[in-house]
N, C-alpha and C positions, 0 to 999 in steps of 0.2 A: 973295861970300866966295872968297878965293883958296886954292888947295891946292898942296902940293908937287908938282913935276913928277914924273911916273912914270919909274921907271928903264927903260932900254931893255930890251925883252923878248928873251930868247934864242930861237933857232929851236926849233920844236916837237920836233925830234928830238934835243934836247940830252942826254936820258937814253937810253943804248943799250937796245935792245929786250931784250937778254939779261941786263940788270942785275937782280940778285936783290933784291927789294924789302925783304926782311927782313935784309939785310946790316947787321951791327952790333948787331942785336937779340939778347939772350939767348934761346935756344931750349930747348924741352923736351929731356930727355936722349935720347929716342928719335928726335928729328928730325935731319935732315941738311940743312944749308944748301943744298947743290946740288940737293936735291929740292924746294925751296920755289918759290913763284911768282916769275915774272920780269916785268919791266915790260911786255912785249908781251902778256902774258896778258889775256884779257878778264875773268877772274875771279881775284882775288887771295885766297888762303886764308891767314888770319891765325892759325889755330889753333896752329901750332907755336910762336908767340911768346906764347901765353897760358900762363903758368907756373903758375897756380893749379890746384889739384886739381879744383875745381868747373868743369869744362869747359863751354863753350858754343860752338856753331858760329859762327864769325865769318868772313865773306867780304865783299870789296868787289866788287860786280858792276857792271861798266861797260857791259854789253851794251845796256841800254835808253837810253843817252845818245847823242845825235847828235854827230857831229864838227862843229866842233872842240872842243865842250864836254867830250867824254870825255877828250881829250888834256889839257885844262886841269886837270880834277879828278885825272887820273892823276899829273900832275907835282906837284900840291899834296899828294896822299896819299903820294907817294914821298918828298917832303921831310919830311913829318911822321914817316913810318916810319923813315927813315934819320937823323932829327934834324939835317937840314940847315936850321937855323932862322935867321931874322933876329935881330938883337940884341934881347935882352929877352924873347924868346918862350920860354915854358917847354916842356920836352919833354912829350909826351902818352903815356899808356899805350895799348896797342892797342885796348882796349875803348872808350876815349874817341875814338880815331881812327875806329873803326867807327861810333860814334854821330854824329860830325861828318860822316862821309861821307853818312849818311842825310839830314842837314840840307842838305848841299851838293847832293845829288841832287835834293831837292825844289826848291831854288832854281833850279838850272839847267834843270830841266824847265819851271818857271814862265817862265824867260827864253826858252826855246825856243818856248813857246806864244805869246809876244808878238812873235816873229819879228824880234828885233833882236839884233845881235851883242853880246857881253858888253861890249866896249870902248865901245860907243855908248850904254850905259845912262846916263841922266842922273839928277840928283837927284830928279826927279819919279818916275822908275821905282823908285828905291830907296825912296822914301817909300811908294809904292804897295805894294811888297812888305812893308814893315814893317806897314802897315795890314792887309794880307792875313794875316800871321802873327798879329797881335793879334786879328783877327776870329775866328780858330780857337778862341779862348777856352782856350788852353793854360795850364798852370801857368807862373808868371813865370820859373821856372828853365828851362823848355823854350823859352820865347820868347827868353830870354837866349842859349840855345845856338844857336838859329836865326840870331839876329843876329850872333853871334860867327862862325859858319860863313861868312856873307856877307863879313864884314870880312876873313877870311883871304884872300879873292881880291884884296884890296888890300895887306894886310900882306906877303904872300909874292910880290908882283908881280914881283920881280927874277928869280924862277925859273920863271915861268909863261909859256907861249906866248900866252895871252890873259888879260886881267885887267880889273878895274874901272878906270874913269878917275878916280874920286875915292874918298875914304875915307867910307864910310857913317856911321861913328861921329861925324863932324863935321857931319852934317846936324842942323838944329835939332829936327826931329821925333824923331830917334833920341836926341838928347841929353836932350830933355825926358822921354822915357820912362825913360831910364836914371836920371835924377835922382829920378823918382817911385818907382822901384823899387830905389833904391840900398841901402836898409837891409834888404831882404828876403832878401838872400843869406845873412845870418847866422842867420835865423830857421829853427827846425825846424818846417816846415809839414806834416810827416807826420801824418796823422790817427791819433789813438790809438784803440785798440779799445774800443768801448762796454762799460761795466761789465756789462750784462746778457748780453753775448756772452762776455766774457773769463772771468767767474766759472765758468759751467758748462763752458766749453771746457777750462780748466785742470784742473778737478776730473775731467773725463772722461779727459784726458791722463794724470793721475796714476793713475787707475784702470787704464788700460792698462798703465802701467809696473809698478805694484805688485800688481795683482790678476789681470789677464788675461794678462800676458806669459808665465808658465810654461805655460799651456794652449796659447798660440800656438806657443811653441817646441817643445812636445811634439808638437803636430799637424804642425809642419814636419818634425821628425825622422821621424815615422811616414810621412809622404808621401815623404820622400827614401828611406827604406828600401824602400818599395813600388816606387819608380821604379828602384831598383838591383837589384831581385829577379831572380834567374835561375830557369829551369825546374827543378822538383824531380824531374821524370820525363821521359824521352824521349817518352813517349806523352801527348799533351795530354788524351786522354779519361780516362786514369787520374787525372791531376792534377785535372781538372775534377770528376770524381766525388768525389775526396777533399774538394775545396773545398766542393762543394754539400752533402756529408754534414756538414761542420763547421757550415754554416748551419742544417741540420736539428737538430743536437744543441743549438744555442743557441736554436732557435726564432726565428731572426732573418730578417726579409724580405730579399730580394735587393736589391742596390743598383739605383737607378733611373737610367735614361738621361735626359739633359736633355730637357725637352719640346720638341717640334718646333712651329714656328710656321707658320701658313698654313692654307689650306683642306685639309680631309681629315685633319688631325692634331689633333683635339680630344679624343681619348680619353685613357685613363689611360696614364701612361708605362710602357714596358716595361723589362725588365732591361738594365743597362748592360753590353754586351759589352766595351766599352773598359776599364772599371774591372775587370771580372772577368779580362780578359787581363793587366792589370797585376799583379793579385794572384797570377796563375800564372807571370808572367815570360815569357809568350808574346806575340808580335805578335797584333793583333786578328784578322787574317784566319784564324788557326788555329781560331777559334771560330765562324766564319761558315758552316761546312759543316753539312749537315743533321743529323748525329747529335749534335754538340755543342749545336746549337740546340734539338733535341728534349729533351735532358737539362735544359737551362736552362729551357725552357718548362714541363716537368713540375714542376721545383722551384718555379717562380714560381706555378703554380696551387696548390701545396701550402702555400707559405710566404707568398705575396703579394709585392708589390714596395714597397720603401720610397719615401720622397719625395726621396731624394738618395743620394749615395755617401759615407756617413758613415764616418769613421775610428773605430777602436776606442777611442781615448783618450777618457775621460770628463772633461769640464772640471771642475776643482775650485775655480777662482777664484770667490769669493762676492761677490754684490752685494746688500747688505742681507740677509744671512743665507741666500741661495739661490744656486745656481750661475748664473753670468751667461749660460750657453748650455747647451742640452740636449746638443748634440753639435757636432762640427766636420766639415764636408764636405771631402773630398779636394780638390775644386775651389775651395773657399773659403780654403784655407790660404794661398795666395799673396797673396790680397787682405788677409787678416788680418796677414800679415807687413808689408805696406806700411803698413797703418794703425798697427801698433805702431812701425814705423820713424819715422813722422811724429809720433806721440805723444811719442816720446823727444826729437825735435827741439823740440817746443813746450815741454816741461819745461825743457830746457837753455836755450833762447832766453830764456824769460821769467824764469827764476830765476838767470841768470848775467849778463844784460846784454851777452852776446856778439853781435857782428854775424854775419850769415849766413856770410860768407866765413871767419870765424874758427871757427865751428861745423863747417863743411865740412872743415876741416883737422885735426879731431880724429882721432887714430890710436889703435890698440890700445896700451894701456899709458899713456894720457895722464893717468890719474888717480893721484895720489900722496896718501898719508894721513900725517898727523902724529898721534902717539899720546902719551898720558901714560905714566909708568912702569908703571901697572897695565894698559896696553893699550887704554884708552878713546880712541876717535878724537875729536880736538877740532878738526881742520881738514882740509878736503878741498881739494886743489890740482889745478887742471885746466890742462894744458899744450897750447898750440896755437901757431898763427902769427897775427900781426897784420899787416894790410896798409894800414890807413888812415894816410896820410902816410909810408909806408915804400916801399922799392923793390919791384920786381915779385916778388922772391923771398919777401917777407915777413920778419918777425923773430920769434924765439921770445918768447912771453909767457905769463904765468901768471895765472890767475883763481882767486880764493878763492870756492868755491861751497858749497852746502848739501847735506845728505844726499839729498834727492830727485834732485838732479842726479847725484850719485854712483851712485844706484840706476839711473838711466837709462843711464849709461855702462856699468854692468855688464850690463844687458840688451842694449845694442848690441854688446858684445864677444861675447856668445853668439849674437846674431842673424846676425852676419857670419861667413863661413867663416874658418877659422883662418889661411889664407894671405892673407886680405885685411886690409891694415893700416888703410885709411881706414874709419871707422865709418859714413860716409854715402855710401859707394859704392852703386851699384845692386845690389840683391840678386840672387843667381843665378836666382831664380824669376821675375824681372822680364823682360819682353820687351825692355826697353831694354838689359839686360845681354847678351842674346843678339844683339841687333842692333848694339851699339856696336862701332866699329872698334877701341876700346881697352878690352878687358874690365877691369872693376873701376873704371870711370870714376865720379867723384863727380857727383851730379846738381846742376843749377844752381838758382838762386832761382825760376825760372819753374816748374820741376817741384815745388819745395817749396810754392809757392803753390797749385798744382793739388791737391796731396795734402792740404793743410790743408782745402781745400774738400771733398775726398772724405771726410775724417774727420768734418767737420761733418754731411755728408749721412748718413753711417753712424749718427752719434749720434741725429739726428732720426728716422731710420727705426726705429732700435732703440726709442726712446722711444714712438713711435707704436704699434709692435707690442706693447709691454709696458705700455702705458698709464702711462708715467712722466711726471712733470711737469717734469723737469730737462732739457728739450730746449733748443736754442739758438735764440733768436728770429730770425725772418726779417723782411725788409722787403718788403712788397707781394708776399709769396709767394716771394721770392728769397732764397737762402742768402747770408749775408754772405761776401764775397770778401776775405779778409785777405791782407796781404803780409808778407814777412819783416821789413821795416823797422818795422812797427807794434808789434812785441812790445817791442823796446828802448825805443821812444818811450813806450809805455804804462807800462812799469816805472818809467821816470824820473818820469812824471806822478804815479804812486801813491806813490813814495818821497817826493816833495816835498809832496804834498797830503794824503796819508793815512798819516803815519808811524805812527800807532797802530793802523791797520787790519791785518788779517791776510790772509795768502796761503793760500787754500783752507782757511781755518779753523785754520791752524797757526802759521807763523812771522810775526812782525810785520814790517812794512816797515822800521821803524827798525833792527831787528836785521839784516835783509837788507842794508841800506845799509852798516852797520858792517863786515859780513863782506866784501862786494863791494869796498869801497874799500881793503881791505888789499892787494888784488892789482892786476892790470893795469887793471881797470875804474876804479880810483881815480886813475890817472895822467892827466896832462894830454894825453898822446899818445892815449889811448883815446877821449877826448871824452865819456865817459859822465858823469863828474863835472860837466862843463860843462852837459850836458843837464839834470841834476838841479838844478844851481844856477840855471839859466835858469828852470826851472819854479818853484823856490822864490821867485825874484825876482818872477815874475808873480803867484804866490799872494799874496806880501806886497803887491804893488802893488794887487791887487784889494781886499785888506782895507783898505789905506790909503785908496783911492778911496771905498770904502763909508763909512769914517769921515768923510772930507771932505764927503760928500754928506749925512750925517745931521746936520741942524741941531738936532735935539732931544736929542742925546746930552749927557751931562755933560762939562764941559771937563776937559782933562788938567791934572793938578796936578804937584807935584814941582819940583825945581830947574830943570828944563828944560821945564816945562809950557807957559809962554808961547811959547817958541821952537817947540815941537811944533805948537801951534795955528797959528802963522804959516806953518810949512812945509805943513801940511795945507791952509790957505787958498790958498797958491800952487799946490799940486797941483790943487785943485778948479778953478782957472781953465782947466786943460788937460784934465782927465779927467772933469769933471762938466758936463753941459749940461741945463738946465731941470730940475735936481734929479735927473737920472738919470746913472748911471755909464756910461762907455763899455763896451759889451758885446763888441765885436770884440776877440778876444785879440791879434791881430797889431797892431792900432792901439794897444791899451793897452800892449803891450810897447814900442812906439816912444815913447809918452808917458813911460813910466817911465824909459826910457833917456835921453831928452832932459831930463827934469825930475825927476831922481832926488831924492826928499826926504830920503834917508838917515835914515829912521825904521825901527826894527827892533822890532816887537812881540815881547815875551817873556811868560813866565808871571808874573814878579814885577815887571817894569817894561817900559816902552817906551823903547828907547835912541834918543835924539836925537843921532845920532853927530856928534861933533866931535873929530877925532883929537888936537887940542892939549890937551884936558882929559880924554881917555879913560883911565881907570885900568887898563883891560884891555890896553893897549898896553905893549910893552917896547921898549927901544932897538933890538932886533933885528926888531921887527915890520915886515913889508912889505905886509901886506894893507890894503886901503882900506875894510874893513868891521870892525865890532866883533867881538871874540872873546867871544861870549856865554857860553861855558863858564867864562871867567875874570872874569865880571862881578862888580862890587862895588856892588850896587844902593843900599845905605844910605849910601855915601860918594861915589859918582861924581856930578859935576855934569851929566852927560849924561842923568840919569834923569828920566823923566816917568811919570806914573801914569794909567792909564785906570781906570774903575770895576772892571773885571775884575782889573787888577793890584792894586788896593787890596783887593779881596775875597780874592785869593790870599795877600797878605801878612797879612791879618787871620786867615785860617785857620792860617797858619804861626805867628803869635803865639799862637793858642789851643793849638796843639800844644806849643809851648815852655812855656806855662803848665801844661799837663797833666804834661809831663815833670818840671818843677821842683816840682810838688806832691808828687812822690815823690823829692825831692832827697836824702833820707837814704840811698837805695839807690845813688846815683851816686858815682863816684869824685870826689874833691875837685877835681881839675883840670877834669874834664868839667862838673861842676856850676858851676864858676866861668865857664867859657866859655859855657855855656847862659844863665847869668844876664846876662852882658855882652850876648849876642845878643838876649835878651828886652828888655833896657832900650833897646838901640839901635833895635830894630824898633818898640817902643812909641813912642819919641820921634819916630821918622821918620813914623809914621802920624799922630801928633798934629799935627805941623807941616804935614802935607800931606793934610788931610782933603778928600775930593772936594767940589768946589763944586756947589751945587744947580743943576739944569738951569735955564737962563734962560727 
């Protein structure tokens, strides 16, 4: 096989060392281009070019790469960042460049281990690396990314000091893999959350939002007041005496110090000098002298020592009629804040269909309400930014959400300080907030995943301690590790497959779909409607494949009954083997996509779709599927009947008969219309009686 001649390579120093690698990139408002990384730096910091609020550290670290490979990947990354692109190459976002750098680094280290210069790699070497990547058993998307990174060393060859001698994409092995996996790019291969996990997790998240939130916020406020307390007396002994006397009046044991670990520390905990100091507004060392310690010891012998440093707020949130907690510890408040924070995220993510990046850009005041003239709220509108398919700055978008999401937003606005606009910024009590170079930074998806696991751990611990049955199932003793992408994927699955099911015992999925599709989630840009429709297509395909495999079922009748049977038989040739339906979802998706039978089961009929004779179509129709809401089952020649369709029509006929039995009470026009419908339905059923099973 012949390949195009490689373009002459420029000298290695074609990019000046002082060149700023983020030149031309939009930067964060606080960033200054002159302070960003230059080409000569061994580590390039990309954070200033990451414009989203959910920051994540991104650097390109070239220190571990030997020369001249480091110079090669530097030139390539510089071209990607400055968008000095070959014809036909799309520009990449900084996070994509960061990901490709990891793939390039892995390849170049592999090359270095083989001891051959990059330009001397031949087809056998490229095939060997391809086999090496495939052997890692990565997701096909990841394999595709590694392959793409290697091809960049050929595609961008005109600007690289060293490059590949041939295009890996033209190797037969590479091409055969691409053909075998060509259709998988469009598939949503994200695992959905198992139903036994999702059910209790969502119920517990709603409990946190609706029942526990007020107690957590009250505990947070009390802790903050304690931390801000100033001394009430210049003499710490007087202040300590007054405090201990207040404990005596209440008959309350003194707060306990945390237990010490290790040998020699197995006794009962003593009083917490640190917490008592906070209550007095003094530094801890003011209570470590002999006299204060004696006063505290005397009070401890008289009153005893509690098990923790409990706040005075008494939890009022109820769980099945009883308070969910007896008390809240001063040191537990920060943890409870984080758990409430992530519970709000779960409620919003699952009940809105928003992506994680869209949720992370929710700001104070993002919720607007539409009311009837009497003040009743009938629509909740949530405003944020959408990034999928948009530029780096995002575009404003609006989601139509339900009341639980609105309640979660209200909790978040109380949870964050008034001066913080982003609702998913790190809380002031978080160590990330204190350590972050940019206070108020929004946490990224990795932190979200970690906190979801922490909430699951809290739920299971709580259920164990209180002998509750509604814990979250584990697998082989391990907690389920969920990711942000799974919530949207799971919601789409349930909307498509369980439209009559309910969410946490309340809202039906079909109603959730109607509301969501009124807003951004229903647009083509959002992609959520496509996910739902893909799940509906798979559900329909599985039902049709089951029909095709069932040789004992009654035959379809109706005007299009014979054609329906022919289409099912054609589908069976590809989806049924030895009487069994294909069970692999990805494979069945491909079968349906290639051999679409265009059969659409409904309640009263099964549509054998042929657009030329479809009565549901109008001259303005552009869709290539039937409009089932406008179906005319008694008149359309696309109608076929299963036994279930025949039963549904028979029930409808019986209802018409009952209504007409009391016809004297009906208005004349309504009675006339019902009589016509009764006659047409009866005649249709008579003409198309189900055939007996052969």
